[in-house]
C-alpha positions in Angstrom: 153.4 82.3 73.6 153.4 85.6 71.7 154.5 83.9 68.4 157.8 82.7 69.8 159.0 79.3 68.4 159.3 76.6 71.0 163.0 76.0 70.1 163.8 79.7 70.9 162.8 79.1 74.5 166.1 78.1 76.1 166.5 80.7 78.7 165.3 79.2 82.0 164.1 82.6 83.2 161.7 83.0 80.4 160.6 79.4 80.4 159.9 79.5 84.2 157.9 82.8 83.9 155.7 81.3 81.2 155.3 77.9 82.8 154.6 79.4 86.2 151.9 81.7 84.8 150.1 78.8 83.3 150.4 76.7 86.5 149.0 79.6 88.5 145.8 79.5 86.4 145.5 75.8 86.7 146.0 75.1 90.4 144.6 78.3 91.8 145.9 81.4 93.6 146.0 79.9 97.1 148.2 76.9 96.5 150.3 78.8 94.0 151.0 81.7 96.4 151.7 79.2 99.3 154.1 76.8 97.6 155.2 77.9 94.1 155.6 81.7 94.3 158.2 81.6 97.1 160.2 79.0 95.1 163.0 79.7 92.6 164.7 77.8 89.7 168.5 77.1 90.1 171.0 75.3 88.0 173.5 73.0 89.8 177.1 72.4 88.7 176.0 69.5 86.4 173.5 71.7 84.6 170.5 70.2 86.3 167.6 72.6 86.8 166.2 72.5 90.3 163.1 74.1 91.7 164.2 75.2 95.2 161.3 75.5 97.7 161.7 77.5 101.0 160.7 74.5 103.2 160.6 70.7 103.1 156.9 70.9 103.6 156.5 72.9 100.4 158.9 70.5 98.5 156.7 67.5 99.5 153.6 69.4 98.4 155.1 70.2 95.0 156.2 66.7 94.5 152.8 65.3 95.3 150.6 67.8 93.6 152.4 69.9 91.0 155.7 68.5 89.8 154.3 66.2 87.1 152.3 69.0 85.5 155.1 71.5 86.0 157.5 69.3 83.9 154.8 68.8 81.2 154.6 72.6 80.9 158.4 73.0 81.0 159.1 70.4 78.4 156.5 71.9 76.1 158.4 75.2 76.2 162.1 74.2 76.6 164.0 73.8 73.3 166.6 71.8 75.2 164.1 69.3 76.6 165.3 69.6 80.2 163.4 68.5 83.2 163.0 70.0 86.7 163.8 68.4 90.0 162.5 69.9 93.3 164.5 70.3 96.5 164.1 72.4 99.6 166.5 75.2 100.5 168.1 73.2 103.3 169.1 70.5 100.8 170.8 72.8 98.3 172.5 75.1 100.7 173.7 78.3 98.9 174.7 77.3 95.4 174.6 79.5 92.3 172.0 82.3 92.5 168.5 81.6 91.5 167.8 81.6 87.8 164.3 83.0 88.4 161.9 83.6 91.2 158.2 83.9 90.6 156.7 87.4 90.9 153.0 88.0 91.1 151.7 90.2 88.2 150.8 93.6 89.3 147.2 93.1 88.4 146.8 89.8 90.2 144.5 89.9 93.2 146.2 87.9 95.9 144.4 87.1 99.2 147.0 87.9 101.9 147.2 85.3 104.6 149.4 85.9 107.7 151.6 82.9 107.6 154.6 82.8 110.0 157.7 82.7 107.9 160.7 80.5 108.9 162.9 82.3 111.4 165.7 82.4 108.8 163.6 84.6 106.5 164.0 87.6 108.8 162.0 89.9 111.0 160.3 91.8 108.2 158.4 88.7 106.9 157.4 87.8 110.5 156.1 91.2 111.3 154.0 91.1 108.2 152.4 87.9 109.6 150.8 89.9 112.4 153.0 88.6 115.2 154.8 90.8 117.6 158.5 90.0 118.0 158.6 90.8 121.8 155.8 88.4 122.6 157.7 85.2 123.3 158.0 82.7 126.1 161.1 84.4 127.3 159.2 87.7 127.8 156.2 86.1 129.4 156.1 86.5 133.2 154.7 83.5 135.0 152.5 83.8 138.1 149.9 81.9 140.1 147.1 82.9 137.7 148.7 81.9 134.4 151.1 79.0 135.3 148.8 76.3 134.0 148.1 78.2 130.8 151.8 78.7 130.2 152.5 75.0 130.7 149.9 74.1 128.2 151.1 76.7 125.7 154.7 75.3 125.9 153.3 71.8 125.4 151.4 72.9 122.3 154.4 74.8 120.9 156.7 71.7 121.3 154.5 69.7 118.8 154.2 67.1 121.6 152.1 64.0 120.9 149.0 63.5 123.0 148.0 67.2 122.8 144.4 68.4 123.3 142.9 69.7 120.2 141.7 72.4 120.0 143.3 74.3 123.0 141.1 77.2 124.0 142.6 80.0 126.2 140.0 82.2 127.8 140.0 85.0 130.3 139.5 88.8 130.7 141.2 91.1 128.2 144.8 92.2 128.8 146.0 89.3 130.9 148.2 87.5 128.4 146.2 85.4 125.9 147.6 87.2 122.9 151.1 86.9 124.3 150.7 83.1 124.7 149.4 82.7 121.1 152.3 84.7 119.8 154.8 82.8 121.9 153.4 79.5 120.6 153.7 80.6 117.0 157.3 81.7 117.4 158.4 78.6 119.3 156.5 76.1 117.1 158.1 77.7 114.0 161.5 77.7 115.6 161.3 74.0 116.5 159.8 73.0 113.1 160.9 75.5 110.4 159.3 73.5 107.6 155.9 73.6 109.2 153.2 76.1 108.1 152.1 78.1 111.2 149.2 80.5 110.7 148.3 83.2 113.2 145.5 85.7 112.8 142.9 87.5 114.8 139.2 86.7 114.4 138.8 90.2 113.0 141.4 89.5 110.4 139.8 86.1 109.6 136.5 87.9 109.2 137.8 90.7 107.0 139.9 88.4 104.8 137.0 86.0 104.3 134.6 88.9 103.3 137.2 90.2 100.9 137.7 86.7 99.4 133.9 86.4 98.8 133.9 89.8 97.1 136.9 88.8 94.9 135.5 85.4 94.3 138.7 83.9 95.7 137.2 81.8 98.6 139.0 78.7 97.3 142.4 80.4 97.8 141.3 81.5 101.2 140.2 78.0 102.3 143.5 76.5 100.9 145.6 79.0 102.8 144.1 78.0 106.1 143.5 74.3 105.6 147.1 73.7 104.4 148.3 74.9 107.9 150.0 72.6 110.3 149.0 74.9 113.1 146.3 77.5 113.2 146.2 80.1 115.9 143.0 82.3 116.0 142.9 85.1 118.6 139.7 86.8 120.0 137.2 84.3 118.7 134.3 86.1 120.3 134.3 88.6 117.4 132.8 86.0 115.0 129.7 85.9 117.2 126.5 86.9 115.3 128.2 86.5 111.8 126.6 83.4 110.3 128.7 82.9 107.2 132.0 83.5 108.9 131.0 81.1 111.7 130.1 78.5 109.1 133.5 78.9 107.3 135.4 78.8 110.7 133.5 75.6 111.6 134.4 74.0 108.3 138.0 75.0 108.7 138.3 73.6 112.2 136.6 70.4 111.1 139.0 69.9 108.2 142.1 70.6 110.3 141.1 68.4 113.1 140.3 65.5 110.7 143.9 66.0 109.3 145.4 65.9 112.7 146.6 69.6 112.6 147.0 71.7 115.7 144.4 74.4 116.6 144.8 77.1 119.2 142.1 79.7 120.0 141.4 82.4 122.5 138.5 84.5 123.6 137.4 86.6 126.6 135.1 83.9 127.8 134.9 80.1 127.9 133.4 78.5 124.8 130.2 77.6 126.6 129.7 81.3 127.5 130.0 82.5 123.9 126.2 82.9 123.6 126.4 84.7 120.2 128.3 81.8 118.6 126.0 79.2 117.1 125.8 75.9 119.0 127.7 73.6 116.5 130.7 75.9 116.4 130.5 76.4 120.2 130.6 72.6 120.6 133.7 72.3 118.5 135.5 75.1 120.4 134.8 73.3 123.7 135.8 69.8 122.4 139.5 70.0 123.4 141.0 71.7 126.4 139.6 75.0 127.8 142.4 76.7 129.6 141.7 79.8 131.7 144.1 82.7 131.9 143.3 84.3 135.2 143.6 87.9 136.3 147.0 88.8 137.6 147.6 89.2 141.4 149.7 91.9 142.9 152.9 89.8 142.9 152.6 89.0 139.2 152.0 92.7 138.3 155.1 93.7 140.2 157.1 91.1 138.3 155.6 92.3 135.0 156.6 95.9 135.8 160.1 94.9 136.7 160.5 92.7 133.6 159.3 95.5 131.3 161.6 98.1 132.8 164.5 95.6 132.6 163.8 95.3 128.8 163.9 99.1 128.5 167.2 99.1 130.3 168.7 96.6 127.9 167.6 98.8 125.0 169.2 101.8 126.6 165.9 103.6 127.1 166.3 103.9 130.9 169.3 103.5 133.2 169.2 101.6 136.5 166.2 100.2 138.3 163.1 101.8 139.8 162.7 101.6 143.5 160.3 99.2 145.1 158.2 102.1 146.4 157.8 103.5 142.8 156.8 100.1 141.4 154.3 99.5 144.3 152.7 102.9 143.6 152.6 102.1 139.9 150.9 98.7 140.4 148.5 99.9 143.2 147.2 102.8 141.1 146.9 100.7 137.9 144.4 98.1 139.1 143.2 97.0 135.6 144.8 94.6 133.2 148.4 93.8 132.7 148.2 95.5 129.3 147.2 98.8 131.0 150.0 98.3 133.5 152.5 98.0 130.7 151.1 101.2 129.3 151.8 103.0 132.6 155.3 101.4 132.7 156.0 102.6 129.1 155.0 106.2 130.2 157.3 106.0 133.2 160.2 104.8 131.1 159.7 107.5 128.5 159.4 110.2 131.1 162.2 109.1 133.5 164.8 108.0 131.0 168.3 108.0 132.6 166.9 109.3 135.9 164.8 106.1 136.6 166.9 104.8 139.5 166.9 108.2 141.3 163.1 108.8 141.1 161.2 109.2 144.3 157.5 108.3 144.7 156.3 111.9 144.4 158.4 112.7 141.4 157.3 109.5 139.6 153.6 110.4 140.3 154.3 113.8 138.8 155.8 112.3 135.7 153.0 109.8 135.2 150.2 112.3 135.9 146.8 110.9 134.8 148.4 107.6 133.7 148.3 106.6 137.4 144.8 105.5 138.3 143.6 107.0 141.6 145.8 110.0 141.3 144.6 113.5 142.1 143.0 113.8 138.7 140.6 111.0 139.4 139.7 110.0 142.9 137.3 107.1 143.3 135.3 107.2 146.6 133.7 104.5 148.7 130.3 106.0 148.0 130.9 105.9 144.2 131.9 102.3 144.4 128.8 101.4 146.4 126.5 103.1 144.0 128.2 101.5 141.0 128.1 98.0 142.5 124.4 98.4 143.5 123.5 99.6 140.0 125.4 96.7 138.4 123.7 94.1 140.5 120.3 95.8 140.2 119.9 96.5 143.9 119.8 99.5 146.2 122.9 101.0 147.8 121.2 100.6 151.2 121.2 96.8 150.6 125.0 96.8 150.7 124.9 98.6 154.1 122.2 96.4 155.6 122.5 93.4 157.9 121.0 91.1 155.2 123.3 88.1 154.6 121.7 86.3 151.7 124.0 85.3 148.9 122.4 87.8 146.5 123.4 90.6 148.8 126.6 89.3 150.5 128.5 88.6 147.3 128.0 92.0 145.8 128.9 93.5 149.2 132.2 91.6 149.2 132.9 92.7 145.7 132.3 96.3 146.7 134.6 95.9 149.7 137.3 94.4 147.4 137.0 97.3 145.0 137.2 99.8 147.9 140.5 98.3 148.9 141.8 98.3 145.3 140.7 101.8 144.3 140.9 103.8 147.5 143.4 104.4 150.3 140.9 103.6 153.0 141.9 101.2 155.7 140.0 98.0 156.6 138.4 99.6 159.7 137.4 102.7 157.7 135.8 100.6 154.9 133.9 98.6 157.6 132.5 101.8 159.1 131.2 102.9 155.7 129.5 99.5 155.2 127.1 99.8 158.0 129.6 99.8 160.9 131.1 96.4 160.2 134.2 95.1 161.9 137.5 95.3 160.0 137.8 91.5 160.1 134.5 91.3 158.1 136.0 93.5 155.4 139.3 91.5 155.4 137.3 88.3 155.0 135.3 89.8 152.1 138.4 91.1 150.3 140.2 87.7 150.6 137.1 85.8 149.5 136.9 87.8 146.2 140.7 87.4 145.7 140.2 83.6 146.1 137.2 83.5 143.7 138.6 85.7 140.9 140.8 82.9 139.4 138.1 80.3 139.9 134.8 82.0 139.0 134.5 83.4 135.5 131.4 85.4 136.3 132.9 87.2 139.3 136.0 87.9 137.2 133.8 89.5 134.5 131.8 91.4 137.1 135.0 92.9 138.7 136.4 93.7 135.3 133.2 95.5 134.2 132.9 97.4 137.5 136.5 98.5 137.2 135.9 99.9 133.7 132.8 101.7 135.0 134.7 103.3 137.9 137.5 104.5 135.6 135.0 106.0 133.2 
């Protein structure tokens, strides 16, 4: 205590700084940073010293795990022999200002964990948690391909009993998985402010775990995750092939499930298809509910584009509404993911500004330039699609034009026809002629068959997504 006599320690500020420093060393950085550091000492009207925690959950943790030792340290320093009580912020309202709040020493290595702060703590703390403020249920556009996923997400966010655990959202990139996880985190925290909701990407999980091992602070890392009431982990496929990270993730999931905590995950494939993930972890990922987020159809993409432009209008970025013709061109020439469509919408909004409602199709195309797929800068031909599909399925281009009807030939042929309709301006009869002189009804059947299979067959969805990327490249 630097030579100070115990009886000279009557200032609660100085006492708390000293006691908290000792407590930090005893209980470890993880629990201290989660429950003690955000708290502050106040004095009520009767002179009682109160440790005020940000949430009821933190209050209960302190009472159970730290209050007794905290008072021992306090009484050993306080010349007035006062004791601490602990209450949460909601219980004390806004009384006298805090006597002291704990500040981490500048030389203390703290493992940052992205915990969703209570809504009342403001946007700055939430942004630091890795969540995006605009990705809520209100901004999520529902369609045929994501209605089931949205319903499950809302059920999880409501903390409803009887939930599946874990819930695993899977599907191609750019179709709303990250949006759903963000929305769940926001809504779960809004409905239960005292709960600890943790959202992070698998990449962040990996990098933080590696840093914790280097800093020898893995205990704090484990505590930060395992004390969560809800853990949301995005893009789980990125832990594939990383043995130690997979082992830590498996231990974390096991501990949370045993404690009855909620777990929500996402990946670009179903758990059983994550071949680089070791079997035990894969089994745990698949043990709850696997919920596909399917590629968006044209109607959903139109709704997304309108919704995004309406948001820009509310912010004053654009004025009025885009015509249906402009939106149709935007959607038809951006055949990839919803995320890429939003990028094209952003470009249109920035370029058009207050002239949005008066834009014609040609002028919109000129403003967007290369942001529109299939524009003059990049024309995809039927021949190119046939060659790309044949190469992807390890066959000859002539096979696609032949009369052979075996499944190994017919399905790639239908995929090629579907891509021709998506990426070119050719009519059904014209596409049929270029596929060995087939009737336009054959092409129509093939296109509709792929549209029907995309939401139901993960492999076809992945093939179409991969071929789309190749064609754009």
